[in-house]
C-alpha positions in Angstrom: 74.9 55.9 67.0 74.1 53.1 69.6 77.3 53.5 71.7 77.1 57.0 71.5 73.3 57.4 73.1 74.4 54.7 75.4 77.6 56.4 76.5 75.6 60.4 77.0 72.8 58.7 79.0 75.5 56.3 81.1 77.8 59.7 81.7 73.9 61.5 82.7 72.9 59.0 84.9 76.2 58.3 86.2 76.2 62.2 87.2 72.9 62.5 88.3 73.5 59.4 90.6 77.2 61.0 91.8 75.3 64.4 92.6 72.3 62.9 94.5 74.7 60.8 96.5 76.7 63.5 97.6 74.1 66.2 98.2 72.2 63.6 100.6 75.1 62.1 102.1 76.3 65.9 103.2 72.3 66.5 104.0 72.6 63.7 106.5 76.0 64.3 107.9 75.2 67.9 108.6 71.4 67.0 110.4 73.9 64.4 111.8 76.7 66.2 113.1 73.9 69.1 114.3 72.0 66.5 116.4 74.7 65.3 117.7 76.0 68.8 119.0 73.1 69.8 120.4 73.0 66.0 122.3 76.7 66.7 123.8 76.2 70.4 124.8 72.8 69.3 126.7 74.7 66.3 128.7 77.8 68.3 129.2 75.2 71.2 130.6 73.5 68.1 132.8 76.7 66.6 134.1 77.9 70.2 134.6 75.1 71.2 136.9 75.4 68.0 138.6 78.8 68.0 140.2 78.0 70.9 141.3 76.7 68.9 144.4 79.0 66.0 144.6 81.8 65.4 147.0 83.8 62.4 144.7 83.6 63.5 141.3 85.7 60.6 140.1 83.5 58.4 141.4 80.4 60.0 140.2 81.3 60.4 136.7 82.7 56.6 136.5 78.8 55.8 137.7 77.4 57.9 135.1 78.4 55.0 132.1 79.2 57.4 128.9 77.8 54.9 126.5 79.0 56.4 123.3 79.5 59.9 124.7 83.3 59.8 126.4 83.2 62.3 129.3 86.7 64.2 130.5 87.5 66.1 133.2 90.4 69.1 133.0 91.8 71.3 135.4 92.3 74.8 134.0 96.0 74.6 133.6 95.0 71.2 130.9 95.7 68.6 133.2 93.3 65.9 132.5 91.9 64.4 135.9 89.5 61.8 134.2 88.5 60.7 131.4 85.9 58.1 130.9 88.0 55.5 128.2 91.7 56.3 128.9 93.7 56.5 131.8 93.5 60.3 132.9 97.2 60.2 134.2 99.0 58.7 130.9 96.9 61.6 128.6 98.9 64.6 127.7 98.1 68.2 128.6 94.6 69.6 126.9 95.4 73.3 127.5 96.0 73.8 123.5 92.6 72.4 122.7 90.4 74.8 120.7 87.3 74.1 122.6 89.0 73.8 125.9 90.7 77.3 125.1 87.1 78.4 123.8 85.3 77.2 127.2 87.9 78.9 129.7 87.4 82.1 127.6 83.7 82.0 127.0 82.2 79.8 129.2 81.5 76.9 126.6 83.6 75.9 123.0 82.9 73.5 120.6 85.5 71.8 117.7 85.0 69.2 115.5 88.1 67.1 114.4 88.6 64.4 112.1 91.0 60.9 112.3 94.0 60.9 110.4 92.2 58.3 108.0 89.6 60.8 107.5 86.7 58.5 107.8 85.6 59.0 111.9 85.3 63.0 113.2 84.8 63.7 116.8 82.8 66.2 117.9 83.6 68.1 121.5 81.3 70.0 123.7 83.0 71.6 126.9 81.3 73.8 129.4 83.4 75.7 132.4 82.3 74.6 135.9 82.9 76.3 139.4 86.3 75.5 140.0 87.7 76.6 136.9 87.9 73.7 135.2 86.4 72.4 132.1 83.8 69.1 131.1 84.2 68.3 127.8 81.7 65.3 126.5 82.8 64.2 123.2 81.3 61.7 120.5 82.9 59.9 117.9 80.5 59.3 114.5 81.5 58.4 110.8 82.6 61.9 108.0 81.5 62.8 105.2 84.3 60.3 103.7 83.1 57.6 106.0 79.6 57.7 104.9 80.9 57.1 101.4 82.7 54.4 101.9 79.8 52.9 104.0 77.4 53.7 100.7 79.8 52.9 98.1 78.8 49.8 97.0 75.2 50.5 97.3 75.6 53.1 94.7 77.3 51.0 92.3 75.1 48.2 92.4 72.2 50.6 91.5 74.4 52.2 88.5 75.0 48.8 87.4 71.6 48.0 87.6 71.0 51.3 85.3 73.4 50.8 83.0 72.1 47.7 81.5 68.5 49.1 81.3 70.2 52.1 79.5 72.0 49.8 77.0 68.7 47.6 76.2 66.5 50.9 75.9 69.4 52.8 73.9 69.1 49.9 71.5 65.9 49.9 70.7 65.7 53.4 70.2 68.5 53.6 67.5 67.2 51.0 65.2 64.1 52.6 64.6 66.1 56.1 64.1 68.5 53.9 61.5 64.6 53.0 59.8 63.5 56.3 59.2 66.7 58.2 58.3 67.7 55.7 55.6 64.0 57.2 53.6 63.9 60.5 54.9 63.6 62.9 52.0 66.7 65.6 51.8 65.0 67.7 48.9 62.3 68.7 50.5 63.4 67.8 54.8 59.8 69.0 56.4 57.9 66.9 54.2 58.4 63.7 55.7 56.5 61.6 58.9 58.9 61.9 61.3 59.9 60.6 64.9 59.0 64.1 67.0 62.7 64.0 68.1 63.8 64.1 64.9 62.2 67.6 63.7 65.3 70.0 65.0 67.5 67.8 62.4 64.9 67.9 59.3 64.2 71.4 60.4 68.0 71.8 60.7 68.4 70.7 57.2 65.8 72.5 55.7 67.4 75.8 57.2 71.0 75.2 55.8 69.3 74.4 52.0 67.6 77.7 52.3 71.2 79.2 54.2 73.3 77.9 51.1 70.5 79.7 48.7 70.9 82.7 50.6 74.9 82.5 50.9 74.9 82.2 46.9 72.8 85.3 46.8 75.1 87.3 49.2 78.3 86.6 47.5 77.0 88.5 44.1 76.3 91.7 46.3 80.2 90.5 48.4 81.7 93.6 46.0 79.1 95.9 46.6 80.0 95.4 50.4 83.5 95.3 50.3 83.7 98.4 49.3 80.6 99.9 51.2 83.6 99.0 54.0 87.1 100.2 52.0 85.3 103.7 52.0 84.9 104.3 55.5 88.7 103.3 56.7 90.5 105.6 57.9 93.8 104.4 55.8 94.2 104.6 52.5 93.1 101.1 50.2 93.9 99.9 47.1 93.4 96.6 45.1 95.2 95.7 41.9 94.8 92.7 40.3 97.9 90.0 39.0 97.6 92.4 35.5 98.5 95.5 37.4 95.2 97.1 36.7 93.2 99.2 39.8 90.2 97.2 40.5 89.4 99.5 43.7 90.4 102.7 45.4 88.8 104.0 48.8 88.0 107.0 50.2 91.0 107.8 52.0 93.2 106.9 49.4 90.8 109.3 46.4 91.9 111.8 49.1 95.2 111.0 49.7 96.5 111.5 46.1 93.7 113.8 44.7 92.1 111.4 42.0 88.5 110.1 41.5 88.1 106.1 41.3 86.2 105.9 38.0 89.1 107.6 36.5 91.6 105.0 37.7 89.8 101.8 37.5 91.4 99.7 35.0 94.5 101.8 34.8 98.0 101.1 36.6 99.0 102.3 39.4 100.9 105.6 38.0 97.0 106.4 37.0 96.9 107.1 40.7 100.8 108.4 41.4 103.7 109.4 39.6 106.0 108.5 41.7 108.3 105.9 40.3 108.7 103.8 44.1 106.0 103.7 44.8 105.5 101.8 41.2 108.1 99.6 42.1 106.9 98.7 45.3 103.6 97.4 43.4 105.3 95.7 41.2 107.2 93.7 44.1 103.8 93.0 45.5 102.8 91.5 42.4 105.8 89.2 42.1 104.9 88.0 45.5 107.3 90.1 47.7 106.0 92.4 50.4 107.6 95.9 50.5 107.0 99.2 52.7 108.3 102.3 51.9 107.7 106.3 53.6 106.9 108.6 51.1 105.3 112.6 51.6 103.2 114.2 49.9 101.0 117.5 50.1 103.0 118.7 54.0 102.0 115.4 54.9 104.2 111.9 55.5 102.8 108.3 54.8 103.7 104.8 55.4 102.7 102.5 52.2 102.8 99.1 52.8 102.2 96.6 49.4 101.0 93.1 50.6 100.3 90.4 48.2 97.5 88.2 48.0 98.0 84.5 47.1 95.8 81.6 46.2 97.2 77.8 46.7 100.6 80.2 46.8 99.8 81.5 43.4 100.0 85.9 43.3 96.5 86.6 42.5 97.4 90.5 42.9 97.7 92.8 46.3 96.6 95.2 48.2 98.1 98.6 48.7 97.3 100.5 52.2 98.7 103.5 53.1 98.8 105.2 56.7 99.1 108.8 57.6 102.0 109.0 59.8 102.7 112.8 59.8 102.3 113.0 63.9 105.0 110.0 64.3 107.5 110.9 61.8 107.3 114.5 63.5 107.9 113.2 66.8 110.5 110.9 65.6 112.3 114.5 63.7 111.9 116.4 67.4 113.9 113.1 69.1 117.0 113.8 66.9 116.4 117.5 67.4 116.7 116.8 70.9 119.7 114.0 71.1 121.1 116.5 68.7 120.7 119.3 70.7 121.7 117.4 73.7 125.2 116.5 72.3 125.5 120.3 71.3 124.7 121.9 74.9 126.9 119.7 76.4 129.9 120.1 73.6 129.6 123.6 74.5 131.0 123.5 78.1 132.9 120.5 78.0 135.2 122.4 75.3 135.2 125.2 77.1 136.4 123.3 80.5 139.0 121.4 78.6 140.6 124.4 77.2 141.0 125.8 80.4 142.3 123.1 82.3 144.8 122.5 79.3 145.8 126.0 79.5 146.5 125.3 83.7 147.8 121.9 82.8 150.5 123.4 80.4 151.4 126.0 82.9 150.3 129.0 80.4 148.1 130.8 82.5 149.7 133.6 84.9 149.4 133.5 88.7 146.5 136.3 88.8 144.6 134.6 86.1 144.4 131.3 87.7 141.7 132.1 89.6 139.9 133.5 87.2 140.2 130.7 84.9 138.8 128.4 88.2 135.9 130.4 88.3 135.6 130.1 84.2 135.6 126.2 84.9 133.3 125.9 87.7 130.8 128.2 85.9 130.6 126.0 82.8 130.5 122.5 85.4 127.6 124.5 87.2 126.1 125.2 83.7 126.3 121.5 82.5 125.1 120.0 86.2 121.9 122.6 85.2 121.5 121.0 81.9 122.1 117.4 83.0 119.6 117.6 85.9 116.8 119.5 83.7 117.4 116.6 81.0 116.4 114.1 84.1 113.8 115.9 85.3 112.4 116.4 81.7 112.3 112.5 81.3 110.9 112.2 84.3 107.8 113.6 83.3 108.3 112.3 79.8 108.4 108.6 80.5 106.9 107.9 84.6 103.9 109.9 84.9 102.6 107.2 87.5 105.4 107.5 89.7 104.5 110.8 90.5 101.7 110.6 93.8 99.2 113.7 93.7 98.3 115.2 97.1 95.7 118.1 98.3 98.3 120.8 99.4 97.7 124.9 100.1 99.8 126.6 96.8 98.5 129.9 98.5 101.2 128.7 101.5 103.7 127.2 98.6 103.7 130.8 96.6 104.1 132.7 99.6 107.5 130.5 100.2 108.4 131.1 96.6 108.3 134.5 97.0 110.4 134.9 100.6 113.0 132.8 98.2 113.3 134.8 95.3 112.2 138.5 96.9 115.9 138.9 97.5 117.3 138.0 95.0 115.3 139.7 92.3 115.2 143.6 94.5 119.6 142.7 94.1 118.9 142.5 90.5 117.3 145.6 91.1 113.9 144.4 89.5 110.4 145.3 91.1 108.8 142.8 92.6 104.8 142.7 93.0 102.6 139.8 94.2 98.9 139.2 94.6 98.1 136.6 97.2 94.6 135.5 98.5 94.0 135.5 101.9 93.7 131.7 103.7 94.3 128.1 102.3 93.7 128.1 98.7 94.2 123.9 97.8 94.9 121.8 94.3 95.6 118.3 94.3 98.9 118.2 92.2 102.6 117.0 93.1 103.8 120.0 95.6 107.7 119.5 94.4 106.8 119.8 90.8 104.5 122.6 90.7 107.1 124.2 93.0 109.7 123.9 90.2 107.4 124.7 87.5 107.1 128.0 89.4 110.5 128.6 89.6 111.3 128.0 85.9 108.7 130.8 84.8 110.0 133.5 87.5 113.6 132.6 86.4 112.6 133.1 83.0 110.9 136.8 84.3 114.8 137.5 85.8 116.6 136.7 83.3 115.1 137.9 80.4 114.0 141.0 81.6 115.4 144.6 81.1 117.3 146.9 83.9 115.0 148.3 85.9 112.2 146.0 84.9 109.4 144.9 86.6 108.3 141.1 87.8 104.2 140.4 89.1 103.6 137.5 90.6 99.9 136.5 91.0 97.9 134.0 92.5 94.0 133.8 91.8 91.0 131.6 92.6 88.5 131.9 90.2 84.9 130.2 92.8 82.6 130.6 89.5 84.9 128.5 87.6 86.7 126.6 90.4 90.0 126.8 89.0 93.2 128.8 90.5 95.5 130.7 88.1 99.2 131.5 88.6 100.3 134.3 86.6 104.0 135.3 86.4 104.7 138.9 84.5 107.4 140.7 83.6 108.5 143.8 81.8 111.0 142.1 79.4 112.3 141.5 76.3 109.4 139.8 74.9 108.7 136.8 71.7 107.4 137.5 68.5 104.4 136.2 68.2 105.7 133.6 65.3 107.3 131.9 67.4 105.1 131.8 70.6 104.2 128.1 69.3 107.5 126.8 69.7 109.0 128.2 72.9 107.8 125.1 74.4 110.4 123.2 72.6 113.3 121.9 74.0 116.2 123.6 73.7 114.0 126.2 71.8 115.5 129.8 71.7 114.3 132.8 70.2 117.2 134.1 68.9 119.7 131.5 70.3 122.8 133.8 70.1 121.5 136.5 72.4 118.8 134.6 74.1 121.7 132.1 75.3 123.3 134.9 77.4 120.6 135.6 79.6 121.4 132.3 80.6 119.2 128.7 81.5 119.3 125.7 79.8 116.9 126.5 77.3 114.4 123.5 78.9 113.0 125.2 81.4 109.4 125.9 79.7 109.1 122.5 78.2 109.1 121.7 81.6 106.3 123.8 82.6 104.1 122.4 79.7 105.3 118.8 80.5 104.0 119.5 84.6 101.2 121.4 83.3 99.8 118.1 81.1 100.9 115.7 84.3 98.1 117.9 86.1 95.7 118.2 83.7 96.4 122.0 83.8 96.1 124.4 81.0 98.8 127.1 79.9 98.1 130.9 78.3 101.0 132.9 77.2 100.6 136.5 76.0 104.0 138.1 74.9 105.0 141.5 73.1 108.3 142.6 72.0 110.1 145.1 74.2 107.0 145.4 76.3 107.2 141.8 78.2 105.2 138.5 78.5 102.7 137.4 80.9 102.5 133.0 81.8 99.2 131.6 83.3 99.0 128.1 84.4 95.5 127.4 85.6 94.0 124.3 87.7 91.4 123.3 89.1 90.7 123.8 92.5 90.0 121.5 95.4 88.5 124.7 97.8 
């Protein structure tokens, strides 16, 4: 204990001496530097003013007797004309010296430079004189490093004397403490005549005694507290002892399996579920093997993990954790369906291209039909190219939201450009095309080319799924009250059954696939519309009636 007290006190003393010495040296060094620079400035101004009335400058400067200060006279081009401590002719050009450059620019200049050993520092004060040259006055003095080297021996001597004193004091103090500690009544630590310094220790011992008693009491309530925690979990949790009997079932597990804890406590897992796969997993966990399975119940999909509980490597039971992974399973199913649909959609044009090209290659096509076959191959190639491009667009929207940089742009101008682009196409198809756009600019935040593509998909659908002599209405409406902008595309086409509406934004989903494929498109257009709207925090509303038509409304926030 004596050594420990000594080491700590010695460390604190050393730290205090070092910190105090450092701050004293720094304060003194800064004061010295500031005072010296002031003297240099004053000296430079005085000499510079005297030079105006002197004919022989060098003789005058030599007569000054610089003392500690060094005087240098420098021409505007950096040539040294005079130096009080060196041969000016042998000195290098001073045009790059910071203080000289500053003086030439601002009439006065200052600089401080350390020596190569960092022990000395030189302060410079320069002033521009009437002939365009520079008069520089400088003085050398000890740097912070030099002051430290100068004072290191006195500091070490003080520290050594204090170390001896600290050792004697710590030895004396520790002997008295040892004697007292050996006589402390640990059963009642506060009932002792003690050193004031030991009061925190005795108080801590007393508190520790109280804490131990408190922990014993808390341990008795642990089981009930655990039940409260487990009942509020979002996951199902079942605890089973080594004999296979259920000892705890939380509320979530009760809801999943439709049981009550009071009816299954002390029974096997089969009292909760008759699923033999779950029973087998639990038995393996009780044997020390962690197991995991997936099962479905009441239209939901769950992941069940059975984990052994061990004490000193010996199993004492197991925990059964049940996670609801319905949404994850749905996403995985959609991914598989997407892969299958992509394969199918690509296979169809590839088979057509392969078949037509094989007939051409084998010379089985008459000259009159060659052009027709080439058109079919070209049509299928374009269809496959459109499909691949749409898949790439959708993948970018899926995975690279952060890549797209939004900007404020005029949606009214964009809609007018789309109107001009589609007007001849729609009229050529024999449809009526009406638009309703506001006057003046209408701004929203977004990615212009994505929104243009989204609107194009909606108009393409209105064209492809319309009836002969039908009509298409394209509107842009600003709701100033709600600060919203609505893009509306309506048609008088074949319509969509009400029960199909929730699925039309799925990839490759088509209403009556065999028929709707005849209208063209890749089956991904509305999926692109949905993802583009999500990227822009926009909402989509769709209304449709069979044989009457469809209206799609996309609602954005306005920045007008």
